C-alpha positions in Angstrom: 14.4 -96.3 25.3 14.9 -92.7 25.9 17.5 -90.4 24.6 19.8 -88.1 26.6 17.1 -85.5 27.2 14.8 -87.9 28.8 12.0 -87.5 26.3 10.8 -90.3 24.1 11.1 -89.9 20.4 7.5 -90.8 20.0 6.4 -88.1 22.4 8.2 -85.4 20.3 6.7 -86.6 17.1 3.3 -86.5 18.7 3.5 -82.8 19.6 1.1 -80.7 17.4 2.7 -78.4 14.8 1.4 -74.9 15.3 1.5 -72.2 12.6 3.8 -69.2 13.2 1.9 -66.1 14.3 1.1 -63.4 11.7 4.0 -61.1 11.3 6.5 -63.4 13.0 8.6 -63.4 9.8 8.8 -59.5 9.9 6.0 -58.8 7.5 2.5 -57.6 8.6 -0.4 -59.5 7.7 -3.3 -58.1 5.5 -5.4 -57.0 8.5 -2.4 -55.4 10.3 -1.4 -53.6 7.1 -4.9 -52.3 6.6 -4.9 -50.9 10.2 -1.4 -49.4 10.0 -2.0 -47.2 6.9 -4.7 -45.0 8.5 -2.5 -44.6 11.5 0.4 -43.4 9.3 -2.0 -41.0 7.6 -3.1 -39.6 11.0 0.4 -39.3 12.2 1.5 -37.5 9.0 -1.5 -35.2 9.3 -0.8 -34.4 12.9 2.8 -33.6 12.1 1.7 -31.4 9.2 -0.8 -29.5 11.4 1.9 -29.1 14.0 4.3 -27.5 11.5 1.5 -25.3 10.2 0.6 -24.1 13.7 4.2 -23.5 14.5 4.8 -21.5 11.3 1.6 -19.5 11.9 2.6 -18.7 15.5 6.0 -17.5 14.3 4.4 -15.4 11.6 1.9 -13.9 14.0 4.8 -13.1 16.5 6.7 -11.4 13.7 3.6 -9.5 12.6 3.0 -8.3 16.2 6.6 -7.0 16.4 6.1 -5.1 13.2 2.7 -3.9 14.3 4.2 -2.7 17.6 7.0 -0.8 15.8 4.9 0.6 12.9 1.4 0.6 14.3 0.1 -1.3 11.2 -1.3 -4.8 10.7 0.9 -6.2 8.0 -1.5 -8.9 6.8 -4.5 -6.7 6.4 -2.3 -3.9 4.9 -0.9 -6.3 2.3 -4.3 -7.7 1.3 -5.9 -4.2 0.9 -2.8 -3.0 -0.9 -3.1 -5.9 -3.4 -6.7 -5.2 -3.9 -6.1 -1.5 -4.7 -3.1 -2.5 -6.9 -5.3 -4.9 -8.9 -7.9 -2.1 -9.5 -5.2 0.4 -10.6 -3.4 -2.1 -12.8 -6.6 -3.4 -14.4 -8.0 0.0 -15.3 -4.7 1.3 -16.7 -4.1 -1.8 -18.8 -7.5 -2.3 -20.2 -9.8 0.8 -19.9 -7.8 3.8 -18.9 -10.8 6.0 -18.8 -12.1 4.0 -15.8 -8.9 5.0 -14.0 -10.1 8.6 -14.3 -13.2 7.7 -12.4 -11.2 5.8 -9.8 -8.9 8.8 -9.4 -11.9 11.2 -9.1 -13.4 8.9 -6.3 -10.1 8.7 -4.5 -9.5 12.5 -4.6 -13.0 13.2 -3.4 -12.6 10.8 -0.5 -9.3 12.5 0.3 -10.9 15.9 0.4 -13.7 14.6 2.6 -11.2 13.0 5.0 -9.0 16.1 5.1 -12.0 18.5 5.6 -13.4 16.3 8.4 -10.0 16.2 10.2 -9.7 20.0 9.9 -13.2 20.5 11.3 -12.3 18.2 14.2 -9.3 20.4 15.0 -11.6 23.5 15.2 -11.3 24.9 11.7 -14.2 26.0 9.6 -14.4 24.1 6.3 -17.3 24.2 3.9 -17.5 20.5 2.8 -20.0 20.8 0.0 -18.2 23.6 -1.9 -14.9 21.8 -1.4 -16.3 18.6 -3.0 -18.0 20.5 -5.8 -14.8 22.4 -6.6 -12.8 19.2 -6.5 -15.2 17.4 -8.8 -15.1 20.3 -11.2 -11.3 20.5 -11.2 -10.6 16.8 -11.6 -13.4 16.4 -14.2 -12.1 19.4 -16.1 -8.6 18.0 -16.2 -10.0 15.1 -18.2 -11.2 17.4 -21.0 -8.8 20.4 -20.7 -5.2 20.7 -21.8 -2.4 21.5 -19.5 -2.5 25.2 -19.9 -6.2 25.4 -19.1 -5.7 23.4 -15.9 -4.2 26.5 -14.2 -7.3 28.5 -15.1 -9.5 25.7 -13.6 -7.4 25.8 -10.4 -7.8 29.5 -10.1 -11.6 29.2 -10.5 -11.8 26.4 -7.9 -9.7 28.3 -5.3 -11.7 31.5 -5.9 -15.0 29.6 -5.5 -14.1 28.1 -2.1 -12.5 31.3 -0.8 -15.5 33.4 -1.7 -17.8 30.8 -0.2 -15.8 30.7 3.1 -15.8 34.5 3.4 -19.5 34.8 2.8 -20.2 32.0 5.2 -18.2 33.8 7.9 -20.1 37.0 7.2 -23.4 35.2 7.6 -22.3 33.4 10.8 -21.6 36.7 12.7 -19.8 34.9 15.5 -16.9 36.1 17.6 -14.1 34.4 15.7 -10.9 36.4 15.6 -9.4 37.9 12.4 -6.5 35.4 12.7 -8.9 32.4 12.8 -10.9 33.7 9.9 -7.8 34.2 7.8 -6.6 30.8 8.7 -9.9 29.2 7.6 -9.6 31.1 4.3 -6.0 29.9 3.7 -7.0 26.4 4.5 -9.9 26.4 2.1 -7.5 27.3 -0.8 -4.9 24.8 0.5 -7.3 21.9 0.2 -7.8 22.6 -3.4 -4.1 23.1 -4.2 -2.9 20.1 -2.1 -5.5 17.4 -2.9 -7.7 18.5 -5.8 -5.0 20.1 -8.1 -2.4 17.4 -7.6 -5.0 14.7 -8.2 -6.1 16.6 -11.4 -2.5 16.5 -12.7 -2.7 12.7 -12.6 -5.7 12.8 -14.8 -4.0 15.3 -17.2 -1.1 12.9 -17.5 -3.4 10.0 -18.1 -4.9 11.7 -21.1 -1.6 12.3 -22.8 -0.4 10.1 -25.6 0.7 6.9 -23.8 -0.1 8.7 -20.5 -1.4 5.5 -18.9 2.1 4.0 -18.9 3.6 7.1 -17.3 0.9 7.0 -14.6 1.6 3.3 -14.0 5.3 4.0 -13.9 5.3 6.8 -11.3 2.8 4.8 -9.1 5.0 1.7 -9.3 8.1 3.8 -8.5 6.4 5.4 -5.5 5.2 2.0 -4.2 8.6 0.5 -4.8 10.2 3.3 -2.8 7.7 2.9 0.0 8.2 -0.9 0.1 12.0 -0.5 0.0 11.9 2.0 2.9 9.6 -0.3 4.9 11.6 -3.4 4.5 15.0 -1.7 5.0 13.7 0.4 7.9 12.3 -2.7 9.7 15.4 -4.8 9.3 18.3 -2.3 9.4 16.8 1.0 10.6 18.8 2.6 13.4 19.3 6.3 12.7 16.1 8.4 12.8 15.5 10.6 9.8 12.9 13.1 11.2 12.0 12.0 14.7 9.8 15.0 15.4 7.8 14.6 12.3 7.7 10.8 11.6 9.4 8.8 14.4 9.5 5.5 12.3 11.4 6.9 9.4 15.2 6.1 9.3 18.1 7.0 7.0 18.6 3.3 6.3 15.0 3.1 5.2 15.5 6.2 2.9 18.6 4.5 1.4 16.5 1.4 0.7 13.8 3.5 -0.8 16.3 5.2 -3.1 17.8 2.0 -4.3 14.3 0.5 -5.0 13.1 3.7 -6.8 16.2 3.9 -9.1 15.9 0.2 -10.0 12.2 0.5 -10.7 12.8 3.7 -12.7 15.5 2.2 -14.9 13.4 -1.0 -15.6 10.3 1.0 -16.4 12.1 3.6 -18.5 13.8 1.0 -20.7 11.2 -1.7 -20.9 7.9 0.3 -20.8 8.5 3.9 -21.7 11.2 3.6 -24.3 13.5 6.0 -22.5 17.3 5.7 -22.0 18.4 4.2 -18.7 19.7 7.5 -17.3 16.2 9.0 -17.7 15.0 6.1 -15.5 17.5 7.1 -12.8 16.2 10.7 -13.0 12.6 9.5 -12.9 13.3 7.3 -9.9 15.1 10.0 -8.0 12.5 12.7 -8.7 9.6 10.5 -7.6 11.7 9.4 -4.5 12.0 13.1 -3.6 8.4 14.0 -4.1 7.1 10.9 -2.4 9.3 11.5 0.6 8.3 15.2 0.8 4.6 14.2 0.5 4.9 11.6 3.2 6.7 13.9 5.6 4.4 16.8 4.7 1.2 14.8 5.6 2.9 13.6 8.8 3.5 17.3 9.7 -0.2 18.1 9.0 -1.4 15.1 11.1 0.9 16.0 13.9 -0.4 19.5 13.9 -4.0 18.3 13.9 -3.2 15.8 16.7 -4.2 12.7 14.8 -2.5 9.5 13.7 -4.5 8.8 10.5 -6.9 10.8 8.4 -9.4 8.1 8.9 -9.8 4.3 9.5 -11.4 3.4 6.2 -8.5 1.3 5.0 -7.5 -1.0 7.8 -3.7 -1.3 8.0 -3.3 1.8 6.0 -5.3 4.5 7.7 -7.3 6.7 5.4 -7.4 7.3 1.6 -5.3 10.4 2.0 -2.8 8.4 4.0 -2.2 6.3 0.8 -2.2 9.4 -1.5 0.3 11.4 0.5 3.2 10.2 -1.7 1.2 9.7 -4.9 -0.3 13.3 -5.2 3.0 15.3 -5.4 4.5 12.5 -7.5 1.7 12.9 -10.0 2.6 16.5 -10.5 6.3 15.7 -10.8 5.5 12.9 -13.3 3.6 15.3 -15.5 6.5 17.7 -15.6 8.9 14.8 -16.4 6.5 13.7 -19.2 6.8 17.2 -20.8 10.6 17.2 -20.4 11.5 13.5 -21.2 8.8 12.3 -23.7 10.7 13.8 -26.7 13.4 11.3 -25.9 11.0 8.4 -26.7 11.2 9.3 -30.4 14.9 9.5 -30.4 
């Protein structure tokens, strides 16, 4: 007999029973699981590489915008700045006498850059006497007290002035009186602007606890520069001195002031043992000297028709381009040490 479906019971029973396919119950078999894991890893890796590439593209785009506005490669500038900072910090913390050698090398390079830029602009500069006078002045600052530094400055300036006048007499060319006088003034200015201000940093270094004062004024100057850079890039609208330095803004100056005062208070109270208000004074004075030094060098470069003193430090320009705010701040820091250091014992 057959049932309602028309199929005999014996025929149904005779059908072979087949095993369900692997994974039919929703779970992967061993072979499928082994193949799926590498695929997941590849997918995760591809997604990670995509995010990295996207972040890199966004960063490079932002860097190009900054480079277009400031003319500096931010990545290279940061890396070189960190390297210089490591040298400065390491020498001041562990062997401060090595910082004197570092300062001597930096000042000599600054004089060399400045002299070469002046020669390129048509001035007569005696490079070897300038370097000899600079080496003597900065080295003498390491051994002399503050009062004798002025004597060393007078000797250095007299040396380069006399050399320049004798060199002009031996040349017997047709240079006008005004050109000769300008060359003589420039010869003395190099010693006063680069060599002497660099020497004041060495004098400050050799005072009791002077390495902490050197570290402090450098940190304040760098903080002011960083604050001005960040604030100027993000908020800068009103030009500060467009004919001298087109990229500087009043918003950037305000950011520099805030950063300098914060750094000054922290360093004064935590490192120098000074009252907080002395830190505010320290920060404001270094802010003023750093700004004047920066604008002053910008005026010099604009007069010489150059953008940077050299290209030795990619992303920064030349050595003197990094010292423009440091040099006048060193002289101001030495004066502040004389005035404020008695408060450390109070």
